[in-house]
C-alpha atoms as one frame of an Amber mdcrd trajectory, in Angstrom:
protein
   0.000   0.000   0.000   1.297   3.436  -0.927   0.412   6.837   0.454   0.467
   9.974  -1.593   0.338  13.472  -0.203   0.161  15.304  -3.514  -3.518  16.074
  -4.165  -2.887  17.152  -7.737  -1.318  13.793  -8.563  -4.242  11.977  -7.015
  -6.698  14.068  -8.994  -4.751  13.407 -12.205  -4.640   9.663 -11.483  -8.372
   9.556 -10.789  -9.088  11.446 -14.001  -6.983   9.009 -16.056  -8.664   6.038
 -14.385 -12.107   7.306 -15.327 -11.061   8.070 -18.882  -9.355   4.722 -19.564
 -12.004   2.533 -17.920 -15.054   4.179 -19.483 -16.063   2.290 -22.648 -18.684
   4.850 -23.588 -16.169   7.687 -23.991 -18.313  10.086 -21.983 -15.669  10.695
 -19.301 -13.077  11.457 -21.947 -15.287  14.121 -23.497 -15.971  15.718 -20.124
 -12.592  15.538 -18.339  -9.850  15.384 -20.954  -9.835  18.994 -22.111 -10.761
  20.456 -18.721  -7.898  22.369 -17.165  -7.223  22.108 -13.420  -6.821  25.333
 -11.447  -3.248  25.954 -10.384  -2.932  26.607  -6.741   0.098  27.669  -4.906
   1.641  24.751  -3.194   1.910  25.007   0.510   5.209  24.791   2.305   5.030
  21.084   2.862   4.466  20.417  -0.782   7.254  22.814  -1.685   9.721  20.880
   0.530   8.580  17.638  -1.068   9.046  18.931  -4.582  12.570  20.130  -3.835
  13.724  16.551  -3.421  12.287  15.394  -6.778  14.120  15.835 -10.021  13.009
  18.100 -12.810  11.421  15.278 -14.852   9.219  14.182 -11.960   8.177  17.814
 -11.336   6.908  18.191 -14.897   4.865  14.995 -14.556   3.276  16.091 -11.273
   2.631  19.739 -12.066   1.247  19.273 -15.596  -1.790  17.202 -16.440  -0.566
  14.047 -18.108  -2.293  13.208 -21.362  -1.040   9.609 -21.417  -3.499   6.753
 -21.910  -1.061   4.034 -20.906  -2.509   3.843 -17.413  -5.143   1.102 -17.610
  -6.635  -0.337 -14.469  -6.762  -4.080 -14.147 -10.224  -5.617 -14.106  -9.267
  -7.671 -11.101  -8.529  -4.521  -9.124 -12.016  -3.052  -9.591 -13.982  -6.082
  -8.440 -14.358  -8.181 -11.622 -14.184 -12.004 -11.563 -10.789 -13.524 -11.817
 -10.001 -15.501 -14.955 -10.259 -19.249 -14.516  -7.050 -21.236 -14.609  -6.271
 -23.884 -17.208  -6.418 -26.623 -14.581  -9.996 -25.782 -13.644 -11.056 -25.715
 -17.271  -9.410 -29.090 -17.921 -11.094 -30.690 -14.903 -14.490 -29.448 -16.028
 -13.908 -30.862 -19.520 -12.981 -34.299 -18.106 -16.111 -34.264 -15.955 -18.339
 -33.656 -18.991 -16.636 -36.488 -20.929 -17.301 -38.946 -18.090 -20.963 -37.998
 -18.023 -21.314 -38.519 -21.769 -19.518 -41.896 -21.599 -21.872 -43.092 -18.874
 -24.796 -42.947 -21.322 -23.054 -45.225 -23.858 -23.749 -48.931 -23.560 -21.260
 -51.356 -25.085 -22.558 -54.741 -26.231 -20.157 -57.479 -27.290 -21.480 -59.533
 -30.223 -21.082 -63.266 -29.798 -22.244 -66.143 -31.942 -25.024 -68.216 -30.382
 -23.881 -71.738 -29.874 -27.372 -73.211 -29.430 -29.764 -72.558 -32.361 -33.088
 -70.967 -31.487 -36.316 -72.826 -31.962 -39.319 -71.510 -33.810 -41.065 -70.723
 -30.535 -38.062 -68.718 -29.346 -37.961 -66.820 -32.619 -41.694 -66.172 -32.444
 -41.257 -64.847 -28.915 -38.298 -62.650 -29.790 -39.721 -61.403 -33.067 -43.506
 -61.540 -32.686 -45.612 -61.173 -35.829 -47.559 -57.955 -35.919 -51.145 -57.853
 -37.020 -51.452 -55.208 -39.726 -54.736 -53.463 -40.267 -56.388 -54.138 -43.600
 -56.019 -51.239 -46.023 -59.334 -50.023 -47.333 -59.468 -48.245 -50.671 -60.372
 -44.616 -50.322 -63.304 -43.404 -52.328 -62.211 -41.084 -55.121 -63.878 -37.718
 -54.744 -64.795 -35.852 -57.885 -64.871 -32.100 -57.981 -67.759 -30.178 -59.433
 -65.583 -29.153 -62.364 -64.762 -32.792 -63.196 -68.435 -33.707 -62.969 -69.366
 -30.892 -65.342 -66.629 -31.912 -67.800 -67.864 -35.518 -67.800 -71.446 -34.354
 -68.184 -70.642 -32.011 -71.084 -67.602 -33.418 -72.962 -68.025 -30.859 -75.734
 -69.174 -27.277 -75.285 -72.448 -26.718 -77.149 -72.392 -23.954 -79.720 -74.179
 -20.751 -78.805 -75.939 -19.153 -81.799 -75.908 -15.764 -80.036 -72.123 -15.390
 -79.644 -72.045 -12.198 -81.719 -73.993 -10.350 -78.991 -71.504 -11.189 -76.209
 -69.598  -7.958 -76.916 -72.499  -5.958 -75.443 -71.966  -7.475 -71.979 -71.215
  -4.540 -69.671 -69.535  -6.695 -67.030 -66.377  -7.060 -69.132 -66.279  -3.512
 -70.546 -64.235  -1.355 -68.181 -64.816   2.378 -68.342 -67.772   2.153 -70.732
 -71.198   3.435 -69.546 -73.448   0.506 -68.646 -77.071  -0.059 -67.696 -78.402
  -2.687 -65.271 -81.842  -4.179 -66.038 -83.881  -7.022 -64.518 -85.238  -9.324
 -67.235 -88.174 -11.664 -66.593 -88.066 -14.760 -68.805 -91.649 -15.614 -69.718
 -90.738 -18.824 -71.546 -89.463 -20.528 -68.373 -91.626 -22.765 -66.114 -94.070
 -20.925 -63.790 -92.091 -21.727 -60.631 -88.917 -20.102 -62.085 -90.583 -17.281
 -63.977 -90.814 -15.015 -60.903 -87.014 -14.832 -60.516 -85.571 -12.279 -62.977
 -82.172 -12.382 -64.646 -79.895  -9.415 -63.953 -78.322  -8.183 -67.184 -75.624
  -5.491 -67.465 -75.443  -4.070 -70.975 -73.663  -1.206 -72.695 -75.652   2.003
 -72.978 -74.790   2.144 -76.687 -76.567  -1.162 -77.376 -79.907  -1.203 -79.141
 -82.989  -3.168 -78.142 -82.385  -6.075 -80.529 -78.752  -6.264 -79.363 -79.933
  -6.432 -75.750 -82.289  -9.251 -76.744 -79.324 -11.084 -78.279 -77.295 -10.580
 -75.084 -80.168 -11.984 -72.976 -80.437 -15.007 -75.264 -76.654 -15.496 -75.075
 -76.685 -15.496 -71.260 -79.761 -17.750 -71.235 -78.072 -20.315 -73.486 -74.770
 -20.233 -71.560 -76.584 -20.967 -68.285 -78.157 -24.050 -69.848 -81.693 -23.013
 -69.030 -84.711 -24.864 -70.344 -86.585 -24.727 -72.636 -84.122 -23.956 -75.402
 -84.520 -20.746 -77.374 -85.046 -20.338 -81.074 -81.814 -19.562 -82.990 -82.707
 -15.973 -83.970 -83.397 -12.799 -82.002 -86.195 -11.943 -84.424 -88.447 -14.396
 -82.585 -88.372 -12.356 -79.360 -89.197  -8.861 -78.165 -88.988  -6.839 -74.945
 -92.093  -5.595 -73.164 -92.714  -3.450 -70.106 -93.069  -5.735 -67.066 -94.700
  -5.376 -63.669 -92.851  -6.085 -60.433 -94.470  -9.517 -60.395 -92.891 -10.355
 -63.763 -96.049 -10.195 -65.857 -95.726  -8.390 -69.200 -98.080  -5.416 -69.530
-100.354  -6.125 -72.545-101.532  -2.501 -72.774 -98.157  -1.295 -74.051 -96.474
  -2.382 -77.289 -93.061  -3.985 -77.392 -89.959  -1.799 -77.490 -88.722  -0.742
 -80.917 -85.833  -3.026 -81.827 -83.902  -0.192 -83.540 -84.000   2.222 -80.594
 -81.037   2.494 -78.173 -81.699   0.893 -74.812 -80.446   4.029 -73.000 -83.573
   5.800 -74.234 -85.777   3.705 -71.926 -85.615   4.013 -68.154 -87.609   0.927
 -67.127 -85.942  -0.983 -64.257 -87.401  -4.323 -65.333 -88.475  -5.760 -68.675
 -89.882  -9.061 -69.888 -88.499 -11.162 -72.732 -91.523 -12.392 -74.680 -91.726
 -14.596 -77.739 -93.390 -12.833 -80.630 -96.908 -13.902 -81.524 -97.931 -15.091
 -84.975 -99.500 -11.714 -85.726 -96.229  -9.939 -85.109 -94.353 -12.441 -87.238
 -96.787 -11.919 -90.072 -95.876  -8.220 -90.304 -92.372  -9.014 -91.514 -90.810
  -7.561 -94.638 -87.671  -8.335 -96.610 -85.664  -5.751 -98.566 -84.185  -6.915
-101.876 -81.528  -4.662-103.471 -81.405  -4.784-107.270 -78.475  -2.747-108.622
 -79.477   0.928-108.072 -82.971   0.218-106.681 -84.591  -1.961-104.075 -87.934
  -3.621-103.440 -89.728  -4.503-100.203 -91.340  -7.964-100.148 -93.940  -8.773
 -97.493 -93.599 -12.323 -96.160 -96.451 -14.197 -94.455 -94.195 -15.953 -91.927
 -90.610 -16.887 -91.250 -90.948 -20.357 -92.746 -90.767 -19.124 -96.346 -87.663
 -19.893 -98.404 -85.421 -17.568-100.363 -86.695 -19.133-103.574 -90.222 -17.976
-102.699 -88.911 -14.438-102.065 -87.124 -14.535-105.432 -90.344 -15.494-107.197
 -92.206 -12.640-105.518 -89.440 -10.267-106.627 -89.803 -11.501-110.230 -93.510
 -10.709-110.130 -92.894  -7.113-109.013 -89.886  -6.384-111.233 -90.569  -8.249
-114.471 -88.875  -5.698-116.715 -85.708  -5.629-114.625 -84.595  -9.226-115.084
 -82.897 -10.607-118.146 -83.592 -13.954-119.769 -81.272 -16.929-119.515 -79.594
 -15.780-116.276 -79.562 -17.539-112.943 -80.282 -15.273-109.967 -79.203 -15.782
-106.364 -79.188 -13.881-103.089 -76.337 -12.642-100.905 -76.387 -10.709 -97.648
 -75.846  -6.973 -97.862 -73.564  -7.117 -94.828 -71.601 -10.097 -96.218 -70.966
  -9.472 -99.939 -69.588 -12.375-101.918 -71.241 -15.064 -99.771 -73.992 -16.778
-101.788 -77.010 -18.113 -99.919 -78.754 -21.394-100.540 -82.092 -20.631-102.155
 -83.785 -23.456-100.220 -82.859 -21.897 -96.868 -85.759 -20.726 -94.746 -85.964
 -17.144 -93.597 -86.082 -18.198 -89.947 -82.564 -19.658 -90.235 -81.017 -16.456
 -91.634 -79.905 -13.521 -89.501 -80.863 -10.406 -91.425 -83.661  -9.117 -93.634
 -81.683  -7.326 -96.376 -80.446  -9.213 -99.421 -78.778  -8.287-102.697 -79.795
  -9.972-105.938 -76.842 -11.201-108.002 -76.537 -13.152-111.241 -74.323 -16.053
-112.234 -72.216 -13.659-114.359 -71.449 -11.540-111.285 -70.311 -14.640-109.419
 -68.061 -15.791-112.259 -66.567 -12.305-112.609 -65.739 -12.189-108.900 -64.125
 -15.617-109.003 -61.910 -14.531-111.898 -60.860 -11.347-110.123 -59.957 -13.045
-106.844 -56.453 -14.450-107.170 -55.146 -14.335-103.630 -57.956 -14.288-101.065
 -57.309 -12.277 -97.957 -57.016 -14.218 -94.722 -60.043 -12.675 -93.019 -60.042
 -14.911 -89.868 -56.406 -14.016 -89.216 -57.224 -10.339 -89.709 -60.130 -10.629
 -87.257 -57.923 -12.120 -84.579 -54.523 -10.444 -84.930 -53.940  -8.146 -87.894
 -56.930  -5.813 -87.642 -55.845  -3.747 -84.559 -52.213  -3.498 -85.734 -51.083
  -0.229 -87.303 -50.594  -0.237 -91.063 -50.425   2.556 -93.623 -51.468   2.554
 -97.264 -50.773   4.884-100.171 -54.133   5.753-101.745 -55.673   8.482-103.886
 -58.081  10.966-102.278 -60.947  11.576-104.722 -62.197  15.147-105.158 -65.616
  16.056-106.551 -64.013  18.241-109.234 -61.757  15.436-110.410 -58.571  16.817
-108.826 -57.296  13.772-106.961 -54.328  13.822-104.582 -51.969  11.211-103.133
 -52.411  10.632 -99.407 -51.186   8.163 -96.839 -53.969   6.383 -94.946 -52.797
   5.029 -91.575 -55.126   2.643 -89.729 -54.731   1.291 -86.185 -57.049  -0.121
 -83.558 -57.787   3.357 -82.168 -57.291   5.974 -84.905 -57.439   6.616 -88.646
 -54.870   9.125 -89.943 -54.963  10.913 -93.319 -51.604  12.472 -94.260 -51.219
  14.308 -97.613 -48.156  13.434 -99.696 -46.139  15.895-101.829 -47.847  16.521
-105.160 -46.017  15.609-108.376 -48.174  17.851-110.588 -46.418  20.879-112.105
 -49.639  22.832-112.591 -50.596  24.737-109.447 -53.930  25.775-110.893 -55.432
  22.290-110.934 -53.498  20.896-107.993 -55.450  20.081-104.837 -54.046  18.896
-101.536 -56.365  17.701 -98.734 -55.787  18.649 -95.119 -54.184  16.274 -92.672
 -56.751  14.776 -90.307 -56.997  12.206 -87.531 -60.252  10.457 -86.536 -60.969
   8.132 -83.630 -62.317   4.723 -84.547 -65.463   5.463 -82.500 -66.246   8.368
 -84.852 -66.018   6.191 -87.997 -69.571   5.294 -89.029 -69.052   3.241 -92.193
 -66.468   2.062 -94.699 -67.602   0.334 -97.884 -66.658  -0.150-101.522 -68.792
   2.074-103.775 -67.197   1.388-107.170 -65.152  -1.523-108.393 -63.389  -2.324
-111.639 -60.879  -4.877-112.787 -57.823  -3.046-111.409 -59.075  -0.129-109.300
 -61.670   0.209-106.540 -63.213   3.255-104.895 -64.241   3.054-101.245 -66.017
   5.595 -99.056 -65.159   6.494 -95.464 -68.017   8.047 -93.432 -67.062   9.825
 -90.186 -68.739  12.083 -87.615 -67.290  15.562 -87.085 -69.226  16.288 -83.890
 -72.247  17.923 -85.501 -72.832  16.024 -88.753 -71.757  13.055 -90.838 -69.252
  13.630 -93.645 -67.657  11.288 -96.146 -64.431  11.046 -98.116 -63.793   8.774
-101.081 -60.467   7.092-101.821 -59.201   5.147-104.815 -56.634   2.358-104.697
 -55.769  -0.986-106.226 -58.542  -3.523-105.881 -56.694  -5.739-103.402 -55.545
  -2.809-101.273 -59.038  -1.304-101.206 -60.581  -4.625-100.133 -57.967  -5.028
 -97.405 -58.598  -1.495 -96.070 -62.380  -1.978 -96.031 -62.183  -5.351 -94.297
 -59.620  -4.082 -91.792 -61.812  -1.129 -90.801 -64.935  -3.285 -90.668 -63.158
  -5.716 -88.347 -62.044  -2.892 -86.036 -65.511  -1.308 -86.005 -67.075  -4.648
 -85.166 -64.722  -5.129 -82.207 -65.187  -1.551 -80.915 -68.883  -0.715 -80.673
 -69.966   2.923 -80.929 -73.256   4.778 -80.618 -72.291   6.915 -83.649 -72.532
   3.892 -85.942 -75.952   3.002 -84.547 -77.135   6.558 -85.149 -75.801   6.422
 -88.704 -77.613   3.138 -89.392 -80.861   4.665 -88.101 -80.333   7.788 -90.210
 -79.586   5.668 -93.265 -82.775   3.653 -92.785 -84.829   6.816 -92.394 -83.377
   8.209 -95.640 -84.135   4.948 -97.371 -87.757   5.047 -96.198 -88.166   8.662
 -97.319 -86.633   7.817-100.664 -88.995   4.887-101.184 -92.032   6.999-100.278
 -91.096   9.790-102.740 -90.291   7.591-105.726 -93.322   7.563-108.060 -94.615
   4.103-108.869 -92.471   2.481-106.152 -93.726  -0.908-105.013
């Protein structure tokens, strides 16, 4: 044990002890740069310092900044480190405990053979439980697949595009439909149908028939929407007989009825049917008694009305106005045909078309893949004054672009250059071929400008014109628009006014 009389040395030693033993570094920050006040040493300290050399004086008087002074952990109360002998003894003790759990068995050959009874006693035979075959459970999906190995065809697939449940962002309308053809116990439960607001009444009827057929309801429906109509229904599901059925050409958004009834047309309503037959630049309306008549009967009635129009020695057939080039079987009944407008063609027209068609266009591939893809064509914009101009017609799944090309004509007086324009596909009302020759074809593009319908004619090679028309028709069929429905209604109204003003029209 040592005694020190110098208080400044003791204070310096204590400060260094705190600084070196503090792992946090807090004492170092507080004490290291703090200066100690210098006091005059008393006489006793002065006599003590006289006997110490100069080097010792500098160490005692000045604050030492050395960090070599480190206190031993044993001096401040920590546990003393264990010796190697104690660690070795503890290790031997653990090994003895682990060896005590090990049992050593010496293998020896049995001199006396064991009998069957001894073997049965040593190795008894276990009685295993009999395994029962688990019953195979079939899921509902597997049962449905076995019940219906092939999906039945739905004749109303073309109306599935008016289903509002799969059209995101488009305005829809929700209507409760009572099905009057179902059994009385199921007739009181309506079917909830979500349709596009741009759909018309006959398109809504087709959507209802499509949903009805997909659900497998009974009885089965007739294969045409012309057999059914929509009527105003009460809350009980009964159709109101005081009101007529909804006009099939009107948009469904025009009516605000929350529930309607799908009713099969009566014989009287079916008797008021008419068929329009287009003959070159004119047309004739043929009244049919019922839907069971054949196209041959309609052709005979057309002959009676238009005797002077038909030539001798020619064979006449019908084709759909919406599907030109597809000849119809004259023995087909009207009930099996979707549509009431036909075009009368001769055998010479059919032969001429077959000669002109060299490489048919892959229409199914265009419907599935090629139609929405962007493609541009170099065509000729037709002007009413005969001053045509080269333009580039770009068509995609969303827009139609008309870009004028530099004119090659040297005369500025007769040159005409159309303006560049871009139209959304929803604003395109119609695209059809209006004039066709052996090499060239002229097609018309009808679009809506916001206030009225306008048209522009283009001329191109026959194959290019057919490809453009079919491409646009495919896109318009995939993207429904209320503008096209309005144009069809306007076109029908013009046709009716034209037929009423033609003298001697029948």
